[in-house]
PyMOL CGO cylinders between C-alpha atoms (Angstrom):
from pymol import cmd
from pymol.cgo import CYLINDER

trace = [
    CYLINDER, 142.36, 41.19, 77.11, 143.38, 37.77, 78.36, 0.3, 1, 1, 1, 1, 1, 1,
    CYLINDER, 143.38, 37.77, 78.36, 142.18, 35.76, 81.32, 0.3, 1, 1, 1, 1, 1, 1,
    CYLINDER, 142.18, 35.76, 81.32, 138.80, 35.19, 82.85, 0.3, 1, 1, 1, 1, 1, 1,
    CYLINDER, 138.80, 35.19, 82.85, 136.84, 37.89, 84.57, 0.3, 1, 1, 1, 1, 1, 1,
    CYLINDER, 136.84, 37.89, 84.57, 134.52, 36.77, 87.33, 0.3, 1, 1, 1, 1, 1, 1,
    CYLINDER, 134.52, 36.77, 87.33, 132.49, 39.42, 89.05, 0.3, 1, 1, 1, 1, 1, 1,
    CYLINDER, 132.49, 39.42, 89.05, 130.64, 38.73, 92.28, 0.3, 1, 1, 1, 1, 1, 1,
    CYLINDER, 130.64, 38.73, 92.28, 127.42, 40.73, 92.25, 0.3, 1, 1, 1, 1, 1, 1,
    CYLINDER, 127.42, 40.73, 92.25, 126.33, 39.88, 95.79, 0.3, 1, 1, 1, 1, 1, 1,
    CYLINDER, 126.33, 39.88, 95.79, 123.19, 38.14, 94.62, 0.3, 1, 1, 1, 1, 1, 1,
    CYLINDER, 123.19, 38.14, 94.62, 124.95, 36.09, 91.96, 0.3, 1, 1, 1, 1, 1, 1,
    CYLINDER, 124.95, 36.09, 91.96, 128.00, 35.94, 89.75, 0.3, 1, 1, 1, 1, 1, 1,
    CYLINDER, 128.00, 35.94, 89.75, 128.75, 37.25, 86.29, 0.3, 1, 1, 1, 1, 1, 1,
    CYLINDER, 128.75, 37.25, 86.29, 131.23, 35.13, 84.37, 0.3, 1, 1, 1, 1, 1, 1,
    CYLINDER, 131.23, 35.13, 84.37, 132.50, 36.73, 81.20, 0.3, 1, 1, 1, 1, 1, 1,
    CYLINDER, 132.50, 36.73, 81.20, 133.83, 33.59, 79.57, 0.3, 1, 1, 1, 1, 1, 1,
    CYLINDER, 133.83, 33.59, 79.57, 132.70, 30.07, 80.37, 0.3, 1, 1, 1, 1, 1, 1,
    CYLINDER, 132.70, 30.07, 80.37, 134.52, 27.11, 78.87, 0.3, 1, 1, 1, 1, 1, 1,
    CYLINDER, 134.52, 27.11, 78.87, 134.54, 23.42, 79.62, 0.3, 1, 1, 1, 1, 1, 1,
    CYLINDER, 134.54, 23.42, 79.62, 132.70, 21.83, 82.50, 0.3, 1, 1, 1, 1, 1, 1,
    CYLINDER, 132.70, 21.83, 82.50, 131.60, 24.90, 84.43, 0.3, 1, 1, 1, 1, 1, 1,
    CYLINDER, 131.60, 24.90, 84.43, 128.97, 24.24, 87.08, 0.3, 1, 1, 1, 1, 1, 1,
    CYLINDER, 128.97, 24.24, 87.08, 127.42, 26.86, 89.27, 0.3, 1, 1, 1, 1, 1, 1,
    CYLINDER, 127.42, 26.86, 89.27, 125.04, 26.02, 92.06, 0.3, 1, 1, 1, 1, 1, 1,
    CYLINDER, 125.04, 26.02, 92.06, 122.23, 28.09, 93.44, 0.3, 1, 1, 1, 1, 1, 1,
    CYLINDER, 122.23, 28.09, 93.44, 121.66, 27.77, 97.13, 0.3, 1, 1, 1, 1, 1, 1,
    CYLINDER, 121.66, 27.77, 97.13, 118.83, 28.78, 99.39, 0.3, 1, 1, 1, 1, 1, 1,
    CYLINDER, 118.83, 28.78, 99.39, 118.84, 29.22, 103.11, 0.3, 1, 1, 1, 1, 1, 1,
    CYLINDER, 118.84, 29.22, 103.11, 116.95, 26.22, 104.50, 0.3, 1, 1, 1, 1, 1, 1,
    CYLINDER, 116.95, 26.22, 104.50, 116.91, 27.52, 108.09, 0.3, 1, 1, 1, 1, 1, 1,
    CYLINDER, 116.91, 27.52, 108.09, 114.63, 30.36, 106.98, 0.3, 1, 1, 1, 1, 1, 1,
    CYLINDER, 114.63, 30.36, 106.98, 112.01, 27.86, 105.81, 0.3, 1, 1, 1, 1, 1, 1,
    CYLINDER, 112.01, 27.86, 105.81, 112.48, 25.87, 109.00, 0.3, 1, 1, 1, 1, 1, 1,
    CYLINDER, 112.48, 25.87, 109.00, 112.07, 29.00, 111.16, 0.3, 1, 1, 1, 1, 1, 1,
    CYLINDER, 112.07, 29.00, 111.16, 108.87, 29.89, 109.33, 0.3, 1, 1, 1, 1, 1, 1,
    CYLINDER, 108.87, 29.89, 109.33, 107.52, 26.36, 109.78, 0.3, 1, 1, 1, 1, 1, 1,
    CYLINDER, 107.52, 26.36, 109.78, 108.39, 26.48, 113.49, 0.3, 1, 1, 1, 1, 1, 1,
    CYLINDER, 108.39, 26.48, 113.49, 106.66, 29.84, 113.90, 0.3, 1, 1, 1, 1, 1, 1,
    CYLINDER, 106.66, 29.84, 113.90, 103.59, 28.48, 112.11, 0.3, 1, 1, 1, 1, 1, 1,
    CYLINDER, 103.59, 28.48, 112.11, 103.61, 25.40, 114.35, 0.3, 1, 1, 1, 1, 1, 1,
    CYLINDER, 103.61, 25.40, 114.35, 103.79, 27.57, 117.48, 0.3, 1, 1, 1, 1, 1, 1,
    CYLINDER, 103.79, 27.57, 117.48, 100.87, 29.69, 116.29, 0.3, 1, 1, 1, 1, 1, 1,
    CYLINDER, 100.87, 29.69, 116.29, 98.96, 26.53, 115.35, 0.3, 1, 1, 1, 1, 1, 1,
    CYLINDER, 98.96, 26.53, 115.35, 99.49, 25.19, 118.89, 0.3, 1, 1, 1, 1, 1, 1,
    CYLINDER, 99.49, 25.19, 118.89, 98.16, 28.42, 120.43, 0.3, 1, 1, 1, 1, 1, 1,
    CYLINDER, 98.16, 28.42, 120.43, 95.11, 28.21, 118.18, 0.3, 1, 1, 1, 1, 1, 1,
    CYLINDER, 95.11, 28.21, 118.18, 94.45, 24.60, 119.20, 0.3, 1, 1, 1, 1, 1, 1,
    CYLINDER, 94.45, 24.60, 119.20, 94.67, 25.54, 122.88, 0.3, 1, 1, 1, 1, 1, 1,
    CYLINDER, 94.67, 25.54, 122.88, 92.16, 28.35, 122.38, 0.3, 1, 1, 1, 1, 1, 1,
    CYLINDER, 92.16, 28.35, 122.38, 89.79, 26.05, 120.47, 0.3, 1, 1, 1, 1, 1, 1,
    CYLINDER, 89.79, 26.05, 120.47, 88.93, 24.56, 123.84, 0.3, 1, 1, 1, 1, 1, 1,
    CYLINDER, 88.93, 24.56, 123.84, 87.62, 27.93, 125.04, 0.3, 1, 1, 1, 1, 1, 1,
    CYLINDER, 87.62, 27.93, 125.04, 86.06, 29.52, 121.95, 0.3, 1, 1, 1, 1, 1, 1,
    CYLINDER, 86.06, 29.52, 121.95, 83.70, 28.30, 119.23, 0.3, 1, 1, 1, 1, 1, 1,
    CYLINDER, 83.70, 28.30, 119.23, 85.42, 28.83, 115.88, 0.3, 1, 1, 1, 1, 1, 1,
    CYLINDER, 85.42, 28.83, 115.88, 82.37, 28.01, 113.78, 0.3, 1, 1, 1, 1, 1, 1,
    CYLINDER, 82.37, 28.01, 113.78, 81.41, 31.72, 113.79, 0.3, 1, 1, 1, 1, 1, 1,
    CYLINDER, 81.41, 31.72, 113.79, 83.36, 34.78, 112.68, 0.3, 1, 1, 1, 1, 1, 1,
    CYLINDER, 83.36, 34.78, 112.68, 83.03, 36.24, 116.18, 0.3, 1, 1, 1, 1, 1, 1,
    CYLINDER, 83.03, 36.24, 116.18, 84.57, 33.11, 117.68, 0.3, 1, 1, 1, 1, 1, 1,
    CYLINDER, 84.57, 33.11, 117.68, 87.40, 33.19, 115.13, 0.3, 1, 1, 1, 1, 1, 1,
    CYLINDER, 87.40, 33.19, 115.13, 88.06, 36.85, 115.95, 0.3, 1, 1, 1, 1, 1, 1,
    CYLINDER, 88.06, 36.85, 115.95, 88.19, 36.06, 119.68, 0.3, 1, 1, 1, 1, 1, 1,
    CYLINDER, 88.19, 36.06, 119.68, 90.64, 33.20, 119.08, 0.3, 1, 1, 1, 1, 1, 1,
    CYLINDER, 90.64, 33.20, 119.08, 92.78, 35.46, 116.90, 0.3, 1, 1, 1, 1, 1, 1,
    CYLINDER, 92.78, 35.46, 116.90, 92.69, 38.25, 119.48, 0.3, 1, 1, 1, 1, 1, 1,
    CYLINDER, 92.69, 38.25, 119.48, 93.71, 35.91, 122.30, 0.3, 1, 1, 1, 1, 1, 1,
    CYLINDER, 93.71, 35.91, 122.30, 96.47, 34.43, 120.13, 0.3, 1, 1, 1, 1, 1, 1,
    CYLINDER, 96.47, 34.43, 120.13, 97.87, 37.89, 119.42, 0.3, 1, 1, 1, 1, 1, 1,
    CYLINDER, 97.87, 37.89, 119.42, 97.74, 38.71, 123.16, 0.3, 1, 1, 1, 1, 1, 1,
    CYLINDER, 97.74, 38.71, 123.16, 99.68, 35.54, 123.96, 0.3, 1, 1, 1, 1, 1, 1,
    CYLINDER, 99.68, 35.54, 123.96, 102.28, 36.41, 121.32, 0.3, 1, 1, 1, 1, 1, 1,
    CYLINDER, 102.28, 36.41, 121.32, 102.51, 39.99, 122.63, 0.3, 1, 1, 1, 1, 1, 1,
    CYLINDER, 102.51, 39.99, 122.63, 103.08, 38.75, 126.18, 0.3, 1, 1, 1, 1, 1, 1,
    CYLINDER, 103.08, 38.75, 126.18, 105.89, 36.43, 125.13, 0.3, 1, 1, 1, 1, 1, 1,
    CYLINDER, 105.89, 36.43, 125.13, 108.77, 38.56, 123.78, 0.3, 1, 1, 1, 1, 1, 1,
    CYLINDER, 108.77, 38.56, 123.78, 110.81, 35.53, 122.68, 0.3, 1, 1, 1, 1, 1, 1,
    CYLINDER, 110.81, 35.53, 122.68, 107.90, 34.07, 120.71, 0.3, 1, 1, 1, 1, 1, 1,
    CYLINDER, 107.90, 34.07, 120.71, 107.12, 37.47, 119.22, 0.3, 1, 1, 1, 1, 1, 1,
    CYLINDER, 107.12, 37.47, 119.22, 110.74, 37.90, 118.10, 0.3, 1, 1, 1, 1, 1, 1,
    CYLINDER, 110.74, 37.90, 118.10, 110.83, 34.40, 116.56, 0.3, 1, 1, 1, 1, 1, 1,
    CYLINDER, 110.83, 34.40, 116.56, 107.58, 34.95, 114.68, 0.3, 1, 1, 1, 1, 1, 1,
    CYLINDER, 107.58, 34.95, 114.68, 108.56, 38.34, 113.28, 0.3, 1, 1, 1, 1, 1, 1,
    CYLINDER, 108.56, 38.34, 113.28, 112.02, 37.09, 112.34, 0.3, 1, 1, 1, 1, 1, 1,
    CYLINDER, 112.02, 37.09, 112.34, 110.42, 34.21, 110.47, 0.3, 1, 1, 1, 1, 1, 1,
    CYLINDER, 110.42, 34.21, 110.47, 107.93, 36.57, 108.81, 0.3, 1, 1, 1, 1, 1, 1,
    CYLINDER, 107.93, 36.57, 108.81, 110.74, 38.79, 107.55, 0.3, 1, 1, 1, 1, 1, 1,
    CYLINDER, 110.74, 38.79, 107.55, 112.52, 35.77, 106.11, 0.3, 1, 1, 1, 1, 1, 1,
    CYLINDER, 112.52, 35.77, 106.11, 109.57, 33.90, 104.64, 0.3, 1, 1, 1, 1, 1, 1,
    CYLINDER, 109.57, 33.90, 104.64, 106.75, 36.38, 104.19, 0.3, 1, 1, 1, 1, 1, 1,
    CYLINDER, 106.75, 36.38, 104.19, 103.20, 36.63, 105.42, 0.3, 1, 1, 1, 1, 1, 1,
    CYLINDER, 103.20, 36.63, 105.42, 101.63, 34.58, 102.62, 0.3, 1, 1, 1, 1, 1, 1,
    CYLINDER, 101.63, 34.58, 102.62, 104.01, 31.69, 103.31, 0.3, 1, 1, 1, 1, 1, 1,
    CYLINDER, 104.01, 31.69, 103.31, 103.03, 31.76, 106.98, 0.3, 1, 1, 1, 1, 1, 1,
    CYLINDER, 103.03, 31.76, 106.98, 99.35, 31.86, 106.05, 0.3, 1, 1, 1, 1, 1, 1,
    CYLINDER, 99.35, 31.86, 106.05, 99.74, 28.75, 103.90, 0.3, 1, 1, 1, 1, 1, 1,
    CYLINDER, 99.74, 28.75, 103.90, 101.36, 26.84, 106.79, 0.3, 1, 1, 1, 1, 1, 1,
    CYLINDER, 101.36, 26.84, 106.79, 98.63, 27.43, 109.39, 0.3, 1, 1, 1, 1, 1, 1,
    CYLINDER, 98.63, 27.43, 109.39, 95.60, 25.18, 109.14, 0.3, 1, 1, 1, 1, 1, 1,
    CYLINDER, 95.60, 25.18, 109.14, 92.92, 26.64, 111.38, 0.3, 1, 1, 1, 1, 1, 1,
    CYLINDER, 92.92, 26.64, 111.38, 89.58, 28.46, 110.92, 0.3, 1, 1, 1, 1, 1, 1,
    CYLINDER, 89.58, 28.46, 110.92, 90.97, 31.57, 112.66, 0.3, 1, 1, 1, 1, 1, 1,
    CYLINDER, 90.97, 31.57, 112.66, 94.29, 31.57, 110.76, 0.3, 1, 1, 1, 1, 1, 1,
    CYLINDER, 94.29, 31.57, 110.76, 93.32, 34.36, 108.37, 0.3, 1, 1, 1, 1, 1, 1,
    CYLINDER, 93.32, 34.36, 108.37, 92.38, 36.61, 111.30, 0.3, 1, 1, 1, 1, 1, 1,
    CYLINDER, 92.38, 36.61, 111.30, 95.70, 35.91, 113.07, 0.3, 1, 1, 1, 1, 1, 1,
    CYLINDER, 95.70, 35.91, 113.07, 97.76, 36.39, 109.92, 0.3, 1, 1, 1, 1, 1, 1,
    CYLINDER, 97.76, 36.39, 109.92, 95.97, 39.66, 109.10, 0.3, 1, 1, 1, 1, 1, 1,
    CYLINDER, 95.97, 39.66, 109.10, 96.60, 40.91, 112.64, 0.3, 1, 1, 1, 1, 1, 1,
    CYLINDER, 96.60, 40.91, 112.64, 100.28, 39.92, 112.45, 0.3, 1, 1, 1, 1, 1, 1,
    CYLINDER, 100.28, 39.92, 112.45, 100.63, 41.64, 109.08, 0.3, 1, 1, 1, 1, 1, 1,
    CYLINDER, 100.63, 41.64, 109.08, 99.03, 44.82, 110.42, 0.3, 1, 1, 1, 1, 1, 1,
    CYLINDER, 99.03, 44.82, 110.42, 101.12, 44.64, 113.58, 0.3, 1, 1, 1, 1, 1, 1,
    CYLINDER, 101.12, 44.64, 113.58, 104.29, 44.22, 111.52, 0.3, 1, 1, 1, 1, 1, 1,
    CYLINDER, 104.29, 44.22, 111.52, 103.39, 47.15, 109.27, 0.3, 1, 1, 1, 1, 1, 1,
    CYLINDER, 103.39, 47.15, 109.27, 102.65, 49.51, 112.16, 0.3, 1, 1, 1, 1, 1, 1,
    CYLINDER, 102.65, 49.51, 112.16, 105.76, 48.56, 114.14, 0.3, 1, 1, 1, 1, 1, 1,
    CYLINDER, 105.76, 48.56, 114.14, 108.10, 49.39, 111.23, 0.3, 1, 1, 1, 1, 1, 1,
]
cmd.load_cgo(trace, "trace")
């Protein structure tokens, strides 16, 4: 058999014979990371706003902040859609690592549960 066979596998390529200066690049979708960072920043901003109302030095205060944050997300369909789109692209653990707040683990757990029950 003569000639090169290149097979596109959807997630990558299979090249039967490689000769010379063959270079293949691997690309990632940067907007997904950006969307996740934006979603985290929006959640972070909600948490900061609620810090003014609730004491986050206790677990009860953290739970209240998380609950109010989830309510605000629920009541804003555009924000909710952006957050869940970003979660699908980047994952819950990536979101958790981007939010720096005492109540973050409560919010992330609630979002994870919410995402699991809505699917």
